[in-house]
N, C-alpha and C positions, 0 to 999 in steps of 0.2 A: 444314463448320462447322455448329454448331446454332444457330439463332435463339432468343433469349430468348422467353418467352411473350408478353409486351406486343409485340415486334417481329413475332412470328408471327402475330398477329391482324391488325397493320397490313397485312404481307403478304397474308394471306388476303383482307382485304377489298379490296384492290388487284387481285388477280386475279379475285375475283369480279365486280367492277365492269368489268373489262376484257372477261371472258367474255360479260356481259350486253350489253355494248355492240357487241362483235363479232357477237352471236347477231343483234342487231336490224340491223345494216348487211348482213350475209349475207342475211337476208332479204328485206330492201329491195331489194338488188341483182337478186335472183331475181324480185321481183315487179313490177319497173318496168313491163314490157310489159303485165302483167295490169291494173295500176293505170291505165296510159294507156287500154287498151281499155275498161275499166269507165268512167272518165270521159268517154269519146268524145271524145279529143283526138288531133290530127295531132302529128307530131314537133316542129313548131314551138311549139305551144302548150305541149306538155310540157315543153320547154325553157325557156320563161318561167315556168312553174310551178316547176319544181326550182329556179330562182333564190331563190323564197321559203325554202328551207330556210336559205340563206347569209344572208338577211335577218333571220331569226330568231335565227341562231346569232351572230353576232357581236356584237350587244349583250348577249345573254344570257352570253357568257363573261366580258365585263368585270365584270357584275354579280354572277357567281358568285363570283369571286375575291375580292370585298370581302365576301360573304355567308360564305363558309368563314373568312376571317380574323376575322370578328364572331362568328359563332355556331358554328364548329367543324367538324370534317371529317364528323360524324355527318350533316351535310345531305346527303351523297352519296348515303345510302339512299333517301329519297323521291324524290331525282331520278332514280335509276335505275329505280325504278316508275313514274314519269312518263313517261319515254321509251317504255317499252313501251305504256303507256295512249295515248300520242299516236301511236305508229305503227298502233293498233289503230283508233283513232277515224279517222285518215287514211284507212284501207283501207275502212272501212265508209262514210264519207261521201263518197268520191269520185265525185263525179255531177256533172262539168262543171268548166269552169276556175276559177270562183270558190271552190267548195267544197274543190277539189282545194289551191288557193292557201292557204287558210286552214288546211287540215289539215298541210300542210308546213311553214307557219309554226310551227305548234306542235312539229312533227317537229324543226325547226331548233333552236328555243328550248331544248327539253329535250336534245337531242343536244350542243348547244354547252355547256350547263352540265354534262352528265354528262363532257364530254371534260376540261374543267378540274377538276372534282371528283375524277375519278379519277386524273389526273396530279399533284395537289395530295397525294392519300393516298398515291400511289407516292413522291412526293418525300421525304415525311416517313419512310415505311417505308424508304427508302434510305438516309437520312441516320442514322436509328436503327439500323438493322440493318448497315450497311457493305457491303451486298450489291447488284448492278445489278438493282434491282427494277424500275425503268421500263422498260428493255430487254425484260425477261423479260415483263413486262405486256403490252407489245407484241407479244409472241409468242403470247402467250393469246388476244388481240384477233385477231390474224391467222388462229389456228387455228380460233378460233370462228367467223370469216366464211367459211371454208372448209366446215366442217362445216353450218352454218347454210343457206348458200347452195344445197349439194346436197340437203338435207334439204328445204327448201321447194320446190325443182325438182321432187323426187320427189313431194310433195305435190300440186303443181299438175299434175303429169302424170297422177295419178290423178283429176282432174277436181273437186278441192275449190276451194271459194269463196276469193278473194282474201284474206279476213280470217282464214281458219283458222291459217295458220303464224304469223300476228302475235299471235292469241290465245295460241298457244303460248309465243311470246316473252314476252307480259305475264304468264302464268303463271310462267315461269323467272325474270323480272325480279323479281316479287313474292317468291319464294323469296330470290333473291339480295339483296334490300333487306332483307329480316328478319335474315339473316345479316350483312349489313354493318352494319346499325344495333347489332346486338349486338358485332361486333368492335371497333368504333370508340369512342373516349371521347366523353363528352358535350360536352366544350370542346376547344379546339384545343389546350391544354396549353403548358406554357412551351417557349420555344425557347431559343437561346444567350442568356445575360444581357447585357442593355446596361450600358455603365460606368456606375461609380457617379456620382451627381448629374446623370443625364440624365433627360429627361421622354418624349421620344418618339423613337421611329426613323423617319427618312424614308427611302423606298426611291429610290434613283436609277433613272431612267427609261433613259438613253443606253445603258448596258449591256445592257439587256433589249432595246432597240431593235436593237442590232448583232446579238444572237445571234437573234432574230427574223428579222433579215434574211437570216440563213444558213438558219434553216428555212424561210423563203419558197421560197428557191432549191432546197432538198432537197425539199420537198411539190411544188413545181411540176413538178419531173422525175418524182416518184413517181406522181403522178396523171396526168401526160402519158400514161405508159406503161399505166397501170390504164384509163384512160377511150378511148384510142385503139388498144390491141393487138388488140382483137378486129376493130375496124375496118381495120385495117392488113391483116391475115390475109385478111378478105373482099376487100377492095377491091384490094389490090395483087397478092395471091397467090391470089386467086380461090378460097378455101375456102368450103365452106358454113357456115351458121351453127352447126350442131353441132360442127363442128371448131374454129371459130373461138372458141367458149365456153371452150376449154381453155386460152386465153391468161389470162384474169383469174384462173382458179382456180390455175394453175400459178404465176402472180406472187405471189399470196397465200401459197401454201404454201412457195416459196423464201423469202418474207420472214419467216415464222415461224420457219423453220429456221435462216436466219442470226441473227435476233435472238437466239435460245437459245445459238447457237455464240459470238458476240461478247459475250455478258454474262459469259462465263469471263473476260474479258480484265481485266487491272487498268485502274482508271479513268485512271491516267497516260497509259495509251495512246490517249486520246479525241483528240487532235488526229491521230494516225496512223489512227484508224478512221475520223474524217471525211475527210481527205485521200485515204487509199487508197479509201474507199468512193466518194467523188465520181468519183475516175478510173474505177474499176470500171463505174459507171453510165455514164459517157460512152463507155466501151468497148462496153458492151452497148447503146446506142443507136446507136453507128456499125455494128455487126454487124447490127441489125434493118433499117437504112437499106439496106444492101447486099446484104440476104438474098435469094438466088435460090430458095428453097424454104422450104417450111414449118418442117422441122426446124432449119434454120439461124436463121429469124426467131424460134422459140421459145427456141434457145440464147442468142440476143441478150437476150431478154426475161427470161430467167434470170440472165444476168448483170447487167442492169439492176435487176432484184428484189434480188439479193444485195447490189449496191452502195448502193441507197437504203435497204434495209431498216433500218440502225441510225443512219442520220443525224440524225432527229429526236429519237429517244429519247436519243442521246448528248448531245446540245445541252441538252436538258431536264434531263438528269443534270447537266451542269455546272453550269447555273442552281440547281438544286436544292441542290447542295453549298455554294454561295456566298451564300445569303440567309437571313435568321433566318425563325423559324418565325412570328412574327407578321405577315410579309409575303408567306408562301409563296403563299398564294391569289393575291393581286394579281399576283405576279411570274409565276406560271403562266399567269394569262389574258393578262397581257401579251405574253409570248411566244407563246403560243397564237393569239392574234388576229392578230399580225403573220405568223406562220407561216402560218397559215390562207388569209392573202390568196394566198400562192402557191399553195395547194391549188386554189382558186378560178381563179385565171388560168392554171394550167397547161394544162388543155385547150384554153382560147380561144387562148393562145398558139400551139399546136399547129395549131387551124383556120386562124388567121391565115397561118401559114407554108405550110399544105397549100394554100390559096388561090392562093397565088404560086407554090409550087415543086412542089407533089404532096406526098404523105405521105411519100415516102423523104425529101426535102429537109426536111420537118418534123422527122423522126427525127434528121437531122444536127443541127437546131437544138435540140433537146432535149439531144443530147450536149454542146453548146456551155453549157447549163447546169450539166452535171457538171463540166465545165473550170473555169467561174467560180467554183463553189463551192470547188473544190481550190485556187485560187489567192487566194481572199478569206478562208479560213478561219484560218490562222495571223494575219494581220493584224488581222483584226477582233476575234478572241479577245484578241490583244495590247491593242487599244484598249479591251475592255470590262474588262481588269483582273481578270477572274474567274481563279481558280487553278484549275490543272487537278493534282490532287494523287494520289500513289499510295494504294493503301489501306493504312490504318494497321496497324500490326503487331497491336494488339490485336482487330482485327477478325478477322485470320486465325486467331486463338488461339480465337474464338469470344466473345471479350468483348464488353463494349458498345463501340460506338464513340465516341470523344470527338468533343466538338462541333468541328464545322469552322469556320473562319473566314468572316467576311461581310463584304461591301462595301458594305454599308448605312451610309450616312452618317447620324451621329448629331446631331440638331437641337438645340443648346442654346440656341436664341434666348429661350426662355421661363425659363431660369434666368440670363440675362446673361452 
């Protein structure tokens, strides 16, 4: 089906923002050892510095949602450019703990803002076009992570300074920002109309917290594998650093492929995607935990990646189809912030279990997260009262998607 021109521009802006976001984080992943050495830090102090990314991201996520609802989605463009600039600034100024912490606070603020902004644009594009844009944009992000991480690694292998790949990312972010600014409308635009006689729409918080709790479990499982996969290969299966680097690259590649495949499914299958994905992720963690060799461990990581790939995009898509346009930014920011807590705590969760049971036992504990998500998905979605609808017939014929329902409560107090 063809997407009408206004919808195509929204979709293009979503993909450009996701590509720029992935390019930054792929470059950052390859640059961490170089940044550590440039700043003269040991692993413990590097861990402390990395916490400042989260310290900057969480408040920025909440503020960005309100900014988008007030000033429109076009705010995404300068935020994408700001992320590239923050990354370059952090790479250039990293000289000791204090300067690195300051730089990473800026990275966290801009990264959190871009995360909410691009998902808000994707949510609007999905609602208007009727296509699974959020899941596909996640595939674009993962693909960009793989490409940029390999590219940055090649640049570093040639002996380039730490800041060089970040300068490339800033240039690409600038081009993406210009294109995004041109593709997006100046104002948020009208969402589904409020009932006659109402004065304002109040966004219920409880459903967003319930979906965010599911997202936290999904992110905890995903980031546990991303953060500890290479460590597991080195410490448990005695591989070298070169071979262990295959783990995160393979994980990201499988995530991208799976998201593209899942995006072809009807939205009515969202519950099935969540439950089956959770069980597959749990199975992958179990395979890793029992793996006697590197190939078996990589097979387990592939299963875990396939299972976790579509979990958060599917949850975000459900929210997007059930909120009014005027609350989209705030709804996206709330769900993202709650889910992001799982992203932060996932690696810590593995570390605590590893201290008591070893990394094999910790992988079993990661599998338990997937099982918990599989068990809780249906009841928590039911409590949220968010509808999971099939794609309307008009969408499959290429027409405009009709406005979907919303569970936002209308506050009539001002009118008595």
